[in-house]
C-alpha positions in Angstrom: 0.0 0.0 0.0 2.8 2.4 0.9 4.7 1.4 -2.2 1.7 2.1 -4.3 1.2 5.5 -2.7 4.9 6.4 -3.2 4.6 5.3 -6.8 1.6 7.5 -7.2 3.4 10.5 -5.7 6.4 9.9 -8.0 4.0 9.7 -11.0 2.4 13.0 -10.0 5.8 14.7 -9.6 6.8 13.4 -13.0 3.5 14.7 -14.5 4.1 18.1 -12.9 7.7 18.2 -14.3 6.4 17.2 -17.7 3.7 19.8 -17.6 6.2 22.4 -16.5 8.4 21.4 -19.4 5.5 21.7 -21.8 4.5 25.1 -20.4 8.2 26.2 -20.6 8.4 25.0 -24.2 5.2 26.8 -25.1 6.4 30.0 -23.4 9.8 29.7 -25.1 8.0 29.2 -28.5 5.6 32.1 -27.8 8.6 34.4 -26.8 10.3 33.4 -30.0 7.2 34.1 -32.0 6.9 37.5 -30.3 10.5 38.4 -30.9 10.2 37.3 -34.5 7.1 39.4 -34.9 8.8 42.4 -33.3 11.8 41.9 -35.5 9.5 41.6 -38.5 7.6 44.8 -37.5 10.9 46.6 -37.0 12.2 45.3 -40.4 8.9 46.5 -41.9 9.3 49.9 -40.4 13.0 50.2 -41.1 14.1 51.6 -44.5 17.4 50.5 -45.9 19.7 53.4 -46.9 23.3 54.4 -47.5 25.1 57.5 -46.2 27.9 58.5 -48.4 30.0 61.4 -49.6 28.4 63.0 -52.7 30.5 61.8 -55.7 32.7 64.5 -57.3 31.4 66.2 -60.4 32.2 64.4 -63.6 32.4 66.4 -66.9 29.5 64.9 -68.8 29.7 67.2 -71.7 26.3 68.8 -71.1 26.1 72.6 -71.0 23.1 74.3 -69.3 21.2 76.8 -71.4 20.5 79.8 -69.2 17.2 79.0 -67.5 15.7 81.1 -64.7 16.6 80.2 -61.2 13.5 79.8 -59.0 13.6 80.6 -55.2 11.8 78.0 -53.1 13.3 78.2 -49.6 16.0 80.3 -47.9 18.2 79.4 -44.9 21.0 81.2 -43.1 24.2 79.1 -42.7 27.8 80.2 -41.9 26.9 83.9 -42.3 25.6 83.4 -45.9 22.1 83.0 -47.4 21.5 79.7 -49.1 18.6 79.6 -51.5 17.2 76.3 -52.7 15.2 75.8 -55.8 14.6 73.5 -58.8 17.9 74.6 -60.4 20.1 74.0 -57.4 21.6 75.9 -54.5 22.4 79.6 -54.8 24.8 81.2 -52.2 24.7 84.9 -51.4 26.4 87.1 -48.9 24.0 89.0 -46.5 24.7 92.1 -48.6 23.1 90.4 -51.6 26.4 89.7 -53.4 26.3 86.4 -55.3 28.9 83.9 -54.1 28.4 80.7 -56.2 25.9 78.1 -57.2 25.7 74.3 -57.0 23.8 73.0 -60.0 21.3 70.2 -60.1 22.6 67.6 -62.6 26.1 69.0 -62.0 27.5 69.2 -58.5 24.2 68.0 -57.2 21.9 65.0 -58.0 19.4 65.1 -60.8 16.3 66.3 -58.9 14.9 69.6 -57.7 15.7 70.9 -54.2 12.4 71.2 -52.3 13.3 72.0 -48.7 16.3 73.3 -46.7 17.0 73.7 -43.0 20.1 74.2 -40.7 20.5 71.3 -38.3 22.9 69.3 -36.1 22.2 65.7 -37.0 23.1 62.9 -34.6 25.5 61.2 -37.0 27.5 64.4 -37.6 27.3 66.5 -34.4 28.3 69.6 -36.3 26.2 72.3 -37.9 25.1 71.4 -41.4 22.7 72.6 -44.0 20.2 69.8 -44.6 18.5 69.7 -48.0 15.7 67.6 -49.3 15.6 66.6 -53.0 12.5 65.5 -54.9 13.9 62.1 -55.8 17.4 61.6 -54.5 17.0 61.6 -50.7 18.7 64.1 -48.3 21.8 66.1 -48.7 23.9 67.5 -45.8 26.4 70.3 -46.5 29.0 71.3 -43.9 30.2 74.4 -45.9 32.8 72.5 -47.8 31.4 69.2 -49.1 28.1 67.3 -49.4 27.1 64.0 -48.1 24.0 62.1 -49.2 21.5 60.0 -47.2 20.1 57.8 -49.8 17.2 55.4 -49.1 17.1 52.4 -51.4 13.4 52.5 -51.9 12.4 55.2 -54.5 9.3 56.2 -52.6 11.3 57.0 -49.5 13.5 59.3 -51.6 10.6 61.4 -52.9 10.8 64.0 -50.2 8.4 66.9 -49.6 9.3 68.4 -46.2 11.9 68.4 -43.5 11.9 69.1 -39.8 15.0 69.0 -37.6 14.7 68.3 -33.9 16.9 69.4 -31.0 17.7 65.7 -30.3 19.5 65.5 -33.6 16.8 63.6 -35.4 15.4 64.5 -38.8 11.8 64.1 -39.6 11.2 63.5 -43.3 7.9 64.0 -45.1 7.4 62.0 -48.3 4.9 61.6 -51.1 3.9 58.0 -50.4 5.6 56.7 -47.2 4.2 59.4 -44.8 6.6 60.6 -42.1 10.0 59.0 -41.6 12.6 59.7 -39.0 16.4 59.5 -39.3 18.2 59.2 -36.0 21.8 59.0 -37.4 21.8 55.2 -37.5 18.6 54.2 -39.2 15.6 55.5 -41.1 12.2 54.2 -39.8 8.6 55.1 -40.0 7.9 57.5 -37.2 4.5 55.9 -36.4 2.1 53.6 -38.1 -0.6 56.2 -38.0 1.6 58.5 -40.1 2.2 56.1 -42.9 1.0 55.9 -46.5 0.1 59.6 -46.9 1.3 62.4 -49.1 2.9 64.8 -46.7 2.9 68.5 -47.7 4.2 70.2 -44.5 5.7 69.5 -41.1 5.7 71.6 -37.9 6.3 71.1 -34.2 8.6 68.3 -32.9 8.8 64.6 -32.4 6.4 64.5 -29.4 4.0 67.1 -30.6 3.9 66.9 -34.4 1.6 68.5 -37.0 1.5 66.9 -40.4 -0.1 68.5 -43.4 -1.3 66.2 -46.1 -2.4 66.4 -49.7 -5.9 65.0 -49.2 -6.2 63.8 -45.6 -6.3 67.2 -43.8 -3.9 67.8 -40.9 -2.7 65.1 -38.6 -1.8 65.8 -35.0 0.6 63.3 -33.5 1.1 63.5 -29.7 1.4 61.0 -26.9 1.8 58.2 -29.3 -1.6 58.8 -30.9 -2.7 60.6 -34.0 -5.8 62.8 -34.4 -7.1 63.7 -37.8 -8.8 67.0 -38.7 -10.6 67.5 -42.1 -13.4 69.7 -43.3 -15.8 67.9 -41.0 -13.7 69.1 -38.0 -13.5 72.7 -39.2 -10.7 72.7 -41.7 -11.5 75.0 -44.8 -10.2 72.3 -47.1 -8.7 68.8 -46.7 -5.6 69.8 -48.7 -2.9 71.4 -46.4 -0.6 73.8 -48.1 1.4 75.2 -45.2 1.9 74.9 -41.4 3.2 77.1 -38.6 3.3 76.7 -34.8 3.8 79.2 -32.0 3.8 77.9 -28.5 0.3 76.3 -28.0 -1.1 77.7 -31.3 -1.0 76.0 -34.7 -1.9 77.6 -38.0 -2.9 75.3 -40.9 -3.0 76.8 -44.3 -5.3 75.5 -47.0 -6.4 76.6 -50.5 -9.5 78.2 -48.9 -8.1 79.8 -45.8 -6.2 79.3 -42.5 -7.5 77.1 -39.7 -6.3 78.1 -36.1 -5.8 75.4 -33.5 -5.4 76.2 -29.8 -3.9 73.5 -27.5 -4.6 70.9 -30.2 -8.3 71.9 -30.7 -9.8 73.7 -33.7 -10.7 77.3 -32.8 -11.5 79.3 -35.9 -10.7 80.2 -39.6 -8.7 83.2 -40.7 -8.3 84.7 -44.2 -11.2 82.7 -45.7 -10.9 82.0 -49.4 -7.1 82.7 -49.5 -4.7 80.1 -50.9 -2.3 80.1 -48.0 1.1 79.0 -49.4 3.2 80.1 -46.4 2.7 81.0 -42.8 4.5 82.8 -40.0 3.0 83.4 -36.5 4.4 86.0 -34.1 3.2 87.2 -30.8 1.0 89.9 -32.4 0.5 89.0 -36.1 -0.1 86.1 -38.4 1.6 86.5 -41.8 -0.1 84.6 -44.6 1.7 84.2 -47.9 -0.6 83.6 -50.8 -0.5 82.6 -54.4 -1.8 85.8 -55.9 -2.6 88.2 -53.0 0.9 88.9 -51.6 1.5 88.6 -47.9 -1.5 89.3 -45.6 -1.0 90.5 -42.1 -3.6 89.5 -39.5 -3.7 90.7 -35.9 -4.1 87.7 -33.6 -4.7 89.4 -30.3 -8.4 89.9 -31.2 -10.7 88.4 -33.8 -10.3 90.4 -37.0 -13.4 91.5 -38.8 -11.6 91.8 -42.1 -8.3 90.9 -43.7 -5.9 93.5 -45.0 -3.1 92.9 -47.5 0.3 94.0 -46.2 2.1 93.7 -49.5 1.8 95.1 -53.0 0.8 93.1 -56.0 4.5 92.4 -56.9 4.5 89.6 -54.3 3.1 86.5 -56.0 3.6 82.8 -55.5 5.0 83.2 -51.9 6.9 80.1 -50.9 8.2 80.9 -47.4 7.9 83.5 -44.7 10.5 83.7 -41.9 11.8 86.2 -39.3 15.4 87.2 -38.9 16.8 89.7 -36.5 14.2 92.5 -36.5 12.6 91.9 -39.9 10.1 89.6 -41.7 11.3 88.0 -45.0 9.1 86.6 -47.7 10.5 84.2 -50.3 8.7 84.2 -53.7 9.6 82.4 -56.9 11.1 85.6 -58.2 13.0 87.0 -55.2 13.5 87.7 -51.6 11.5 90.6 -49.9 12.0 92.2 -46.5 9.6 94.0 -44.2 11.3 96.2 -41.6 9.6 97.2 -38.4 7.2 100.1 -38.9 8.1 100.2 -42.6 5.5 100.9 -45.2 5.6 98.0 -47.7 8.1 95.4 -48.7 11.5 95.9 -50.0 12.8 93.7 -52.8 16.3 92.8 -51.6 17.3 89.9 -53.8 16.3 88.5 -57.1 17.5 85.6 -59.3 20.2 86.3 -61.8 19.1 87.2 -65.3 18.5 84.3 -67.6 17.9 84.0 -71.3 14.9 81.6 -71.1 11.5 82.4 -69.6 10.8 79.1 -67.8 12.3 75.7 -66.8 9.5 73.4 -67.7 10.3 72.6 -71.4 7.6 70.8 -73.4 8.8 71.2 -77.1 12.0 72.0 -79.0 12.8 72.7 -82.7 15.4 74.5 -84.8 14.2 76.4 -87.9 15.9 76.8 -91.2 17.4 80.1 -90.2 19.2 78.7 -87.1 16.7 79.9 -84.5 16.1 77.6 -81.6 12.4 77.4 -80.6 11.6 76.4 -77.0 8.0 75.7 -76.0 6.9 75.5 -72.4 4.3 73.6 -70.5 2.4 76.8 -69.5 4.5 79.8 -70.4 4.3 80.1 -74.2 7.5 79.9 -76.1 11.0 81.5 -76.5 12.9 81.9 -79.8 16.7 82.2 -79.4 18.6 84.0 -82.1 21.2 82.0 -84.1 24.1 83.8 -82.4 22.5 83.1 -79.0 22.6 86.8 -78.1 19.0 87.1 -77.0 15.6 85.4 -76.9 12.2 86.6 -77.9 9.3 85.5 -75.7 5.7 85.1 -77.0 2.8 84.2 -74.8 -1.0 84.7 -75.2 -4.3 82.8 -74.8 -3.3 80.5 -77.8 0.5 80.5 -77.3 0.4 79.0 -73.8 0.6 75.3 -73.5 2.9 74.2 -76.3 2.8 70.6 -77.4 4.9 70.5 -80.6 7.0 72.9 -82.8 7.2 72.0 -86.5 9.5 73.9 -88.9 7.6 73.7 -92.1 10.2 73.5 -94.9 7.5 74.0 -97.6 6.3 77.4 -96.3 9.6 78.4 -94.6 7.6 79.2 -91.5 6.9 77.3 -88.2 3.7 75.6 -87.1 3.2 75.5 -83.4 0.7 72.9 -82.0 -0.8 74.0 -78.7 -3.6 73.0 -76.4 -5.6 75.9 -77.8 -5.2 75.4 -81.6 -2.5 75.7 -84.2 -0.5 78.9 -84.5 1.3 79.4 -87.8 4.4 81.7 -88.0 5.8 83.2 -91.2 9.4 83.2 -92.3 10.2 86.2 -90.2 9.0 84.4 -87.0 5.8 86.5 -86.6 2.4 84.9 -85.9 0.5 84.7 -89.2 -2.5 82.6 -88.6 -4.4 81.0 -85.7 -6.5 77.9 -86.5 -9.1 76.5 -84.2 -12.3 74.4 -84.5 -13.9 77.4 -86.1 -11.4 77.1 -88.9 -12.0 73.4 -89.5 -9.9 71.6 -86.9 -11.6 68.6 -85.4 -10.3 69.7 -82.0 -8.3 72.5 -80.6 -5.9 70.4 -78.5 -3.3 69.7 -81.2 -0.6 67.3 -80.0 1.5 66.9 -83.2 2.0 68.2 -86.7 3.8 66.7 -89.7 4.2 67.3 -93.4 2.0 65.0 -95.4 0.8 65.1 -99.0 0.9 68.8 -100.2 0.1 70.0 -96.7 0.2 69.0 -93.1 -1.5 66.4 -90.8 -2.5 67.3 -87.3 -2.9 64.9 -84.3 -5.7 66.1 -82.0 -7.6 64.7 -79.1 -10.5 63.9 -81.4 -8.9 62.5 -84.4 -6.8 63.7 -87.4 -7.1 66.9 -89.4 -5.5 67.4 -92.8 -4.7 70.9 -94.0 -3.8 71.2 -97.7 -4.6 73.2 -100.8 -8.2 72.0 -100.7 -8.8 73.2 -97.2 -9.4 71.2 -94.0 -10.8 67.7 -93.6 -10.8 65.4 -90.7 -10.7 61.7 -89.9 -11.7 59.8 -86.7 -12.8 56.4 -85.6 -15.8 56.3 -87.8 -13.5 56.4 -90.8 -11.4 53.5 -89.4 -8.9 55.3 -87.1 -8.0 52.9 -84.3 -8.7 55.6 -81.7 -9.7 59.2 -81.7 -7.1 60.4 -79.3 -4.0 60.9 -81.5 -0.7 61.7 -79.8 2.0 61.4 -82.4 2.6 61.3 -86.1 5.3 60.3 -88.6 5.3 60.3 -92.4 7.3 58.4 -95.0 6.3 58.9 -98.6 2.6 58.2 -99.0 2.5 56.5 -95.5 1.4 58.3 -92.3 1.7 56.6 -89.0 -0.7 57.8 -86.3 0.1 56.8 -82.7 -3.0 56.9 -80.5 -4.2 56.0 -77.0 -5.5 52.7 -78.4 -2.9 51.6 -80.8 -1.4 52.5 -84.2 -3.1 53.4 -87.5 -1.1 53.3 -90.8 -2.6 55.5 -93.5 -1.7 55.2 -97.2 -2.5 58.2 -99.4 -4.9 59.4 -96.7 -6.8 56.2 -96.1 -6.4 53.8 -93.2 -4.5 50.8 -94.5 -3.9 48.9 -91.2 -4.5 49.1 -87.5 -2.2 47.5 -84.9 -3.1 46.9 -81.2 -2.1 44.4 -78.6 -5.0 42.3 -79.6 -4.1 41.7 -83.2 -0.3 42.1 -83.2 2.8 41.8 -81.0 2.6 45.4 -80.0 3.5 45.6 -76.3 1.4 48.6 -75.3 -1.5 50.4 -77.0 -0.7 53.9 -75.7 1.6 55.3 -78.3 3.4 58.6 -77.4 6.0 59.0 -80.2 6.8 57.7 -83.6 9.7 58.3 -86.0 10.9 56.9 -89.3 14.3 55.3 -89.1 15.7 53.9 -92.3 13.5 51.2 -93.6 11.4 50.9 -90.4 9.6 52.8 -87.7 10.5 53.2 -84.1 7.5 53.6 -81.7 7.6 55.1 -78.3 5.0 53.8 -75.8 3.7 54.8 -72.4 4.8 51.7 -70.5 6.8 49.5 -72.8 9.6 51.8 -73.9 10.6 51.8 -77.6 9.6 49.1 -80.2 10.6 48.6 -83.7 8.1 48.1 -86.5 9.1 46.9 -89.9 7.2 47.6 -93.1 5.5 44.2 -93.0 3.8 45.1 -89.7 5.9 43.1 -87.3 7.0 44.6 -84.0 10.3 43.7 -82.4 11.9 44.6 -79.1 15.3 46.0 -78.2 17.7 45.3 -75.5 17.6 48.2 -73.0 15.4 50.3 -75.3 12.3 48.2 -74.7 11.3 48.0 -71.1 9.0 49.1 -68.3 9.2 52.8 -68.9 7.3 55.6 -70.5 8.5 57.6 -73.5 7.2 61.2 -73.2 4.9 62.6 -75.8 6.8 63.3 -79.1 10.2 63.1 -77.2 12.0 61.2 -79.9 14.6 62.5 -82.4 16.4 60.9 -85.3 19.9 62.1 -86.4 22.3 60.5 -89.0 24.0 58.7 -86.1 21.5 58.2 -83.4 17.9 57.8 -82.3 17.1 59.5 -79.0 14.1 59.0 -76.7 13.2 61.0 -73.7 11.6 59.1 -70.8 9.4 59.9 -67.9 11.8 59.8 -64.9 14.4 57.4 -66.4 16.7 59.7 -68.3 17.7 59.9 -72.0 17.7 56.7 -74.1 20.2 56.6 -76.9 20.3 54.3 -79.9 23.6 54.1 -81.9 22.5 53.4 -85.5 25.9 52.0 -86.4 26.2 49.5 -83.6 22.5 48.9 -83.1 22.9 49.2 -79.3 20.9 51.3 -76.8 22.3 53.0 -73.7 20.9 55.3 -71.0 22.2 58.7 -70.2 21.6 60.2 -66.7 24.7 62.2 -65.7 24.6 65.9 -66.6 20.8 66.1 -67.0 18.9 68.6 -64.8 16.1 66.1 -64.5 15.5 62.5 -65.5 12.2 63.6 -66.9 13.2 64.3 -70.5 10.4 66.0 -72.3 11.7 67.3 -75.7 14.6 66.9 -78.1 16.1 68.9 -81.0 19.3 69.0 -83.2 20.9 72.2 -84.4 24.4 73.4 -85.3 26.1 70.2 -84.2 24.4 70.2 -80.8 21.7 68.0 -79.4 19.3 70.0 -77.2 17.6 68.1 -74.3 14.6 69.7 -72.7 13.4 68.5 -69.3 10.8 69.6 -66.7 13.7 71.3 -64.9 15.6 73.2 -67.6 17.4 72.8 -70.9 20.9 71.5 -71.7 22.9 70.8 -74.8 25.7 68.6 -75.8 27.8 68.4 -79.0 26.5 65.4 -80.9 30.1 64.1 -81.4 30.3 63.6 -77.6 27.5 61.1 -77.7 30.0 58.7 -79.1 31.9 58.6 -75.8 
């Protein structure tokens, strides 16, 4: 009996030990799972990057054509003024004397500078000028050299805003990733509630942060939690254009006015209806920079009954407002303005250096028979540069505004300019001679391309084709067999006309549709055709999504190494020279085809932007237009 009882006790102890082992094993497994989950979450939040010295400038052979500098933001650093903008970094002495510039695509990476702030980062521990780029991460400048903080993920490099903290951390606003933080060792998502949003502005600090967004209103992050304010909570608009904080007050600028928050709670709206592009709060005043109403000064000690402008009409497109010493400064695209205490009006203290060109956003290029270079802009008309490059003539009106294509017409000796508002025809002297719209027989006024065909010209429009010849104007659209009404690009060879459309390609012979090619009935890789050129015995076709394809005269498409791929060719951004075919891409640089070797290569170094929008050849040079300026290179250097 005792033996049986002892055995039972031993069995019970063994069971307990086994149970403890099972529980311990389960606990160990659970801990491992938890640790793995935490590591996975950390890995998910952490963004791989490299921090490296910026590579020294390499002579790429590209020369910038004098484009206007644009002021975006200003910062004081080492007793100088540093002005960031799309063209690069301009350095001025406090007196206004120009010191030097660092050019995008030259000394700096190939993307516009969008934000700038002095900071002491944790991994440097010395004062630096921290600069955000639109696509190449963060730059830090110590007054002598640049280093680059370069995230591997492209969407983490697309930066919109910066905020440096006293702890040496850098808060980074992005277009897609939300708010990131760089602590000197790693880049991580600041908080899960601040992810996956398009950030437009940052204000505050790490523990009490205000985040402006493109379409989600303003986010207030504090105490590890985020509160969202949209129109339902009092915001004039869900798009935030600017932010400013002053002690316990936060100002949120929108396209329809400024929302005031007190201690984190919505209080009221100031400057209703004003597109508030910049804000500065002081103890007595709120300064509101606007798109077209200058800088508005609003007393904040009491509720204003009306809003009064504190600046003349010369202040437009205000980008930034800041205080320095005893003055208020306003940064506009066209200069730096100062408002002294008790002064009447703003003083223009600094402006960009003179430039030959009117704008930086190039949309079309061509050289006429007399040696003039014609430059069309996305929304600023066009410039015509004299053959000796001594000066440029600017033209802009309701028709000459959004330029799609410039076609030197060798038959007339003039130039035909396709715009979003019709076709403008210039005579041999370069003067506007005729404006053609729907009232004059065009099937649509948005003309995308123009090419010589028959005894006249063919026009690509958003509603089909229009032919202008000695008999007048006639049009063709899908009812007559065109594969799609939205025509983007044209190319002619003898009696044949190729029309690239949104839905494929139509081949016309003597004015009639002879064949249609789409992804459904051919080996065409993408139906959206953006550019077409005739190259020897075949065509080359630019697409929006499959790069460049070849098309032989029998109707067979073929691909190219490098030249065919997952990228977009910009509308009509293709050029044929005796030695090369060039194609401008959307964000991937310049694609170059050597007609002798039959090989493609990609050029990035030396371009002011990887968004190549227009191409032209003149006087031994290749001109490359981008959304951030114009450069040229001797064609012989393309052999290198």
